[in-house]
LUMLO-236406 format. One record per residue: residue in one letter; x, y, z negated of N, C-alpha, C, O in turn. Coordinates in steps of 0.05 Angstrom, whole numbers, plus 5000, padded with zeros to 4 digits. Layout:
REM residues N
AXYZXYZXYZXYZ
...
//
This chain:
REM residues 337
M614239663710615039503685616939363695618839373680
F617239203718618639053722621439073728623138903724
F621739313737624339483744625839573712628239533707
L624239663698625339753669625639473659628039453655
A624539233653625139033648628238933653630038883637
S628238933678630838853690633139033682635238913676
I633039303682634239493668635239423639637639423632
L633439373624633839313598635339023595637038993577
F634738803612635938583611638438623619639938503604
V639738733635642438763643643838953618646138893610
I642439153609643639353582644939143564647239133555
S642638953560642638793525645238543537647338503525
F644438433558646638263572649738353575651538223564
I649938543588652738673579653938763560656438743558
S652038913538652839033518654438783499656738793490
A651938533495653138353483655038163488656238033470
F655638123518657537973527660738143520662838033513
V660338413524662638563520663638563494666038593488
A661738523479661938573444662738383433663338423410
V663138133443663537873438666437863429667237853405
P667937863449670937863449672338013430674337943418
V670738283426672038503410671738343381673738303368
I669138243373668838153350670337853340670837783317
I670737723365672137493359675337543351676537403335
K676537793365679037943363679237993332681037893318
R677538143325677438313295677538073274679038043255
C675337903284674637693254676437493253676737353233
T678137443278680737223274683037363263684237233247
K683837603269685737763255685037773227687037723212
R683337813217682037873188681637603177681837553153
R681037423197680237143179677837143172677436993153
I675637273181672937273175671037103188669937183209
G670436853178669536703198669036403176668336443152
G669336163186668535963169669835703186670835713209
N669635513173670935223189668335093194666335063179
D668834983225667034813236666934543228668534373236
V664734503209664734253197663534003211663433793200
N662934033234662633823254664433773275663633693296
K667033823271669433763289671433683268671833773245
S672633493282674933363269677433573260678333743276
G678133553239680533763224678934043220680234243213
R676234053225674434283212676434523223677834633206
P676634613247678334853257676835153246674435183245
F678235293241676935523238675335683260676235663282
V673135853257671835963282671136223267670036243245
P672136443284670936753275667836743272666536573284
G666836913256664936883245663137193253664537353265
L660537283249659837533246659137583279659137813287
G658537393294658037433325654537503323653137543343
G653937503306651237633310650937973309648938093313
L653238073303654038333310653438383338651738553343
A654638263358654038323387651238353393650738573402
V649338183390646638113386645438343377643838473391
V646338443346645238683343645838933360644039073369
F648138983363648639203385647539223409646739433420
A647338943418645338963446642539103443641439293456
L641738953421638538933423638239283412636239393421
L639839433393639939713389640339823408638840023408
V641939823428642140003451640039943468639040143479
S639039733475637139633488634139793482632839933497
F633639713452630839813444630840143440628740283440
I634040243438633340563435633240663463632040883465
F634140573487633440643512630140623516628540793522
L629740353511626040373515624540563506622440643517
Y625440653480624340873464625041113477623141263481
L627241173484627841453504625841453525624041623525
V626041223546624941203568621141243562619641383576
S620641103543618241063542616841303528614341313530
S618141483514617241753500618042013521616942223517
S619441993537620542203556619442183587620242023603
P617642393591616642423613618242423637617642303658
D620742603631622342593654623742333660624342283684
L624442153640625641913641623441723653624341563670
Q621541703649619041573657618941663686617741473697
S619341793700618641893726621041773743621041713766
V623041763727626041663740626141373745627341283765
F624441183723623940963727621540843736620940603735
S619941063744617140973752615640783732614540583739
F615740883705614940733688612540973674613341203671
Y610240903668608641113656607640893632605740763639
P608440843606606840683587604740833582604441073586
E602540593568600540703563600240573526601140363518
G598840773510598440613480600740753465601440983471
D601840603445603840613429606840513428608440503409
L606940443454609640403469612540503449614140343438
P612540723449614740913435614840833408617040833397
S612740773393612440703363613440413362614940343343
V612740263382613240023381617039953393618339743394
A617440133399620440123412621740233388624040163383
L620540403373622740493346622140313323623840273305
A619240183325619640003300621439753307622239623288
A621939683328623539463342627039553330628439393319
V627639793334629639903326629839893299631939783293
L628439973280628139873250628439593240630039503223
V626739483253626539153249629939073254631139003233
V630739083268633539003276635339093255636538933241
A635539413253637639513234636639413207638539353192
I634739373200634039233170634938963165636338893146
S633938813183634838483183638038493188639438353174
A639038653207642238593206643238743181645538673175
S642338903166644139003141643638773118645338723101
V640938643119641238403096642638223105643538093087
G643238123129644237943134647237963131648437763125
L648838253134651038303136652238283104654338183096
V650138393089650538323062651038103049652538073030
D648937853066648837633049651637503062652637323050
D652837593089654937433103657837463083659737303083
F657537703067659537783049659037773024660937753008
V656637773015656637782981655537462975656237312957
S653437432996652037112988650337172969650837112946
I647737322976645137382960643737092953643336902967
P643037122927641936872920639836812937638836982952
H639036562936636836442954633936552945632436632963
K633436562924630936642915630137012922627937112924
I632937122926632637382933632337412957630537532968
K634137302969634237273006631737163020631137223044
L630136983000627436893009625637113011623937103028
L625737322997624137582996624737783007622837933012
L627037843016628438073030626938123054626338363060
P626337933070625237993099622738133095621938263114
I621438113075618838273074619838593078618038763083
L621838653076622438963085622238943113621239143123
V622938773130623038793157620038893164619539093178
S617938703151614938793162614739103161613239213176
V616239263142614339563134614139703160612039823163
P616239713182615739863205613639713225612639833244
I613139493221611239393240608539383226606639383241
I608139373201605639403190604839683199602439733206
I606739883197605740163201605040233232603540433234
V605540123250605440073275602839993283601540113300
K601939733269600339633275597339663259595239553265
A597939823240596039963220593940193241591540213235
S595140323263593940513276592640313304591640403324
G592840133300591740003325589539743319588639753296
A588939603328586939303327587539123313589739063322
A587138973295588338713284587438503299585038443294
T588538353319587238173345590037993342592438053338
L588737723347590037463356589337363382587137383392
S591437263394591137123425591136833419593236723411
V588836673423588736433414588136253439585836283448
P589636073452588035973472585535833470584935753447
F583735763491580735753493579135993479576836033486
F579936113462578936353445578736573452576936713444
G580936663473582036853478583137043459584836963442
T582237363459582837493441580837543421578637623427
L581937493388579937503371580937773355583037893357
S578737823341578938143327578537973297577037783293
L580338103276580637933255578138073234577238303237
I577337893212575638013201575938283182574138443181
S578438293168579538373146582238503159584338383158
P582138773170585138873182586738863155588938763158
I586138953130587439023105589338783103591738783103
L587538533101588838293094591138183114592938043105
Y590938243143592438233160594738343153596938223151
L594338623149596838823152598138753123600538693125
L597238763101598938733077599438473070601038433051
V598338243084598738013070599637803091601637673087
L598337773114599237583135601837693142603837593131
I602337943162604637993169606737983151609037913159
P606338063124609138073110609637773105611837693113
I608437623096608537313100609537183122611537033123
G607837263145609337133172612237233181613737093195
T612737493171615537583178617237433159618737273169
M617137473133618437293117619136983123621436883118
A616736833135617136613145619036493167620736313167
V618136663187619436653206622636713208624336603222
T622836963187625837063189627436863173629836853177
N626536713157627536463131627636283150629836203153
V625936183167626335883180628035933205628835723216
T628636103213630736163234633936193227635836163241
N633536263197636136293182636636023179638535913190
T635235913165636335583149636535413169638035223162
F635435383196635535183220638735353232639335563243
A640135143223643335303234646035113233645534903221
G647635133238649735003232651134813259653334703256
F650134803276651334693303651934883322650835103322
N653834823341654634983364652135023382651134853397
G651335293379649435333406645935303394643935393405
L646335173374643135083366641435423361639635473377
E642035573344641135803339640835933360638536003363
A642436023378642036223402640736063427639936163447
G640835773421639935633447636335633443634635703459
L635935513415632635573407632035743410630735783430
S632635963393632136253397631436353426629436473434
G633236283438632836393472630736313487629036443500
L631135953482628235843495625435943483623435953498
A625236003461623036093449622436363457620036393463
V624036593460623236783469623236783503622136973514
F624136603517623636613548620336533549618836643564
F619536303530616936243536614636453527612236443535
L615736623510613836863498614237113521612437283522
L615837123535616037243557614337163577612637323586
L614636913587612336823603610236883594608837023610
I609136833573606736863564605737183564603637273572
G608037293554607237573567607037703596605537893601
L608037613608607737623637605037503648603837643664
V604137273640601737243641599737363634597637353647
Q600137503609597537673594598037983606596438173602
G600437993621600438323623601138493605600938733608
S602438363579602838533553605538673561607538543566
V605538883561608039083564609639033538611938983542
P608739043512610639023489612438793490614738763482
V610438583505611538343500613838243517615638083512
V613238373539615138293558618338503552620638413554
L617538753544619838913545621038913514622739083510
L620438763496622038703473622838413476624238313458
S622138273497623037973495625437983518627337833514
V625338133540628038143554630738253540632838143545
P630438443525633238463516634038273497636438243493
L632438133485633137923463634337703478636237573471
L632637663504634237463518636137483528637837303524
G636937683544639437793557641437793533643737743540
A641037853507643037833485644337573483646737523486
L642237413477642937173471644136933494645536743489
I643037033518644636903543647636963544649336803551
A647937203536650937303535652537183512654937133514
F651037153487652237043467652836793467654736713455
L651336653481650836293485652936253500654036033495
F654236433521656536353534659236303515661036143522
Y659236463492661336393475660936223448662636103434
N658236233444657535973420657235733428657435563410
W656935653453656135403463658735233457660935343459
F658535013452660434763448662534743476662234723501
P665234753455665834843433665535083422667135223434
A664335233405664435523398666135653394667835553381
R666435853400669036033398667236263371668736343354
I665736303371664736423347662036373336660136313350
F661836413314659136343294657036563295657836793296
I654936533294652536803291652736843271653437083270
D652336733242652636813219649636903213647836933230
D649436963185646437123179646237323189643837383193
V647837493197647037783209645837693236644237833247
G646537503245645337403277642337273276640437323290
T642737053253640136883250637937043241635736973249
L638137283221635637383207635137523224632737573224
V636337653246635937863265634137733285632037833296
L635137483290633037313310631037273298629237353312
G630237173279627837133263626537373263624337373275
A627437613251626037873254625037983281622738063286
S626737953295625738033325623337873341621737953358
L623837593329621837423344618937483329616837483341
S619137533304617137693290615537853301613237793306
A616938133309615938393318615538283348614438483359
I615738123365614938053389612037913383610138023393
V611737723370609537533367607337743358605137753370
I608137913335606038043324604938273341602538353342
F606938373352605838633367604638533392603338693405
G604938263402603138133422601037943416599737813433
G600837933383598337833377598537523386596537403395
L601437383384602337113397602736983374604636823377
E601736973347602336843333601736533325602336423304
F600636453342599036193348602036053365603435863357
A602436203390604536103403607236103386608735923389
G607736283372610036313356610036053331611935923321
A608036043326607735783305608435503322609435313311
I607935503342608335283360611335293370612635103361
L612435423382615035473386617235503365619535473370
L616335563344618535523319618235263302619335233281
L616435073315615934853303618434653291618234533270
P620834663307623034533295624334693274625934573260
H623734963269625335123254623335043227624535013206
I620835003227618635003208619234683198619334633174
I619634503217620134213206622834163187623033983170
D624534333194626934343181626134433153626334293133
F625034733156624134873126623334643109624434503092
V620534643121618834463099619534173093619434113069
F620234003108621133763107623833693098624333483086
F625633843103628333823092629733993071630933893052
K629434283078630834513063628834523038629934463017
V626334573036625234603012625134322991625434352967
P624834163000624433872980627533852969627933772946
N629733932987632733902975633334212965635634272967
K632034372956632034602942634234842958635635002946
L633834792987635435023005638034892997639035032979
P639434693003642034623007644034803021643834823045
S646334953008648235063026650834933031652735023045
T650634643016653234563027651934193030649834103023
K654134063044653433783047651033733067649533533065
W650733893086648033923102649233813131647733793150
W651733753131652833643158653433423161654333323140
P653333233184653832953190656532963184657833163181
E657332663181659832563183661432633213660032613233
V663632683217664932683244666832413244668432353226
K666632283262668232073277668932123296667032113312
G671332203306672432233337670732493340670232673324
E669832433366668032683374664632603373662732673388
K664832453352661732423349661032433317662532413298
L658532473318657232543296655632333285653932243300
H656132233256654632003241652532083217652832303205
F651031953212649131983187647631743179646431613196
S647831683153646631443148645131453120643931243112
G644931763101644331793081641931893078640331863097
K641132033058638432193057638732463063640032613048
P637332563087638432813103636633043087634333043078
V638533233088637133473077637633733096637833973088
H637833643119637533803140636833633172637833423180
F634733823187633233713205635733543225635633303230
G637333703232640033583243640833303235641033113251
Q641333283211642433003201639832763206640432543216
W637332823200636132713210636332603238636532363244
A636132813257636732693281639132523290639432333305
V640532653277643532453281642632223270643532033284
K641732163257641131843252639131763266639131523270
V637331873274635731713289636331703322635631523338
L637531923326638631893360641731763362642631663383
G642831783344645131753345645131363337645931163349
G644131393318644431053303647230943293648331093276
K648530723299650830673291652730773310654930793301
K652430833336654430943354654931213348657231293351
G653231373339653731653335653131803355653031683377
I652632033356652132333379653632503375654132563352
T654732623399655932853403655133103392652733143396
E655933263382654633543375653633683399651533813399
R654833663418653033783444650433643452648333773457
N650533393452648033263457646333253440644033203447
L646933313412645233323393642933643393640533663386
V645133873403643134113414641934103433640034253435
L642533913454641233873478638833753470636633823480
S639133583452636233423446634333623430631933623434
F635433793414633634003406632334173423629934233418
M633734283445633234423464630634293488629034423500
L630834053487629733933502626433953490624434013504
F626633863455624433903451623234163447620834213446
E624934333445623934633448622434703478620534853480
I623334603493622534643525619834503527617934623537
A619534273518617234163512614834293499612534323508
L615934353477614034533464613034823472611034933462
G614734923491614335233509612235123531610135233537
A613134863542611234803568608734803558607034923570
V608134663531605334613526604634853521602734933534
V605735033503604135293503603935473520602235633517
L605435503541604735583564601935503578600135633587
L602335273577599935083591597435193579595635283594
L597135193549595035263537594235563545591835613548
Y596235753549595336033553594836043586593636233596
L595435903596594235903630591935793632590435883650
I591235603618588435493620586035683617583735593619
//
């Protein structure tokens, strides 16, 4: 498994790293992107960077499907999977394709919020189909693997709602250089560690490509960002994390790791009716300032951490990443005990 995981990481990393400059060039030429509202002068930054992540994941998951379903390739990579890994890999391909399609349409057409909130339910369909053939179980610290009383409730209610929730919170908690890729990268890193601890082949082999793609993308998206991820990327991040969590029965871990996103959605976005404007702080020189009523977790953090002196965008994102690392350490410790 470790050799195949290494190959998947390399494939995904290289695919994303090579794809981003192409997207930057094309989007800059056609003026597809947006203004960086957290910089003085609001410079133009090309968008659709999430397409690089989509490309990397599709290549990696298709490769995983071919290896896991072909005896000849299995002998080449000395990997002989058990269970329904080919179905899991194929479902991952569909999850990425469906979420990317929704995100791409939204980037160009701007789907109304009420409709966009519900569309991620489509992402749950391939996950439900695969999970229907197996046991409905959850992995919870101190309690181990638990079998659910009602598989039907889990398949037809909990999975669609969970997928919709994760995809939406990762889509709405965005807007600062490196925030989306940084937090998702850390979340999938800790899911990968938990997968290794538990010996979960699906978790490891689905996490590695996403981690590789995000590390490559973050090279271009870190402050000052040379490209934005856009909805085509944020929706895919949420959908991919949903697939990893559900196929691994790691819903408890996923809920903790996505706590920054949940806080933003529940305490800031929903009470303010999902604002699409005025979610950014005020820029003074190289620092961010905010003193009003926050409608974004980032505004609240600027207000609390920056005070009167303000805080740089880079340090703001690093603060959120440190919070994510702390959450990841707690979750990992719980699964190790």
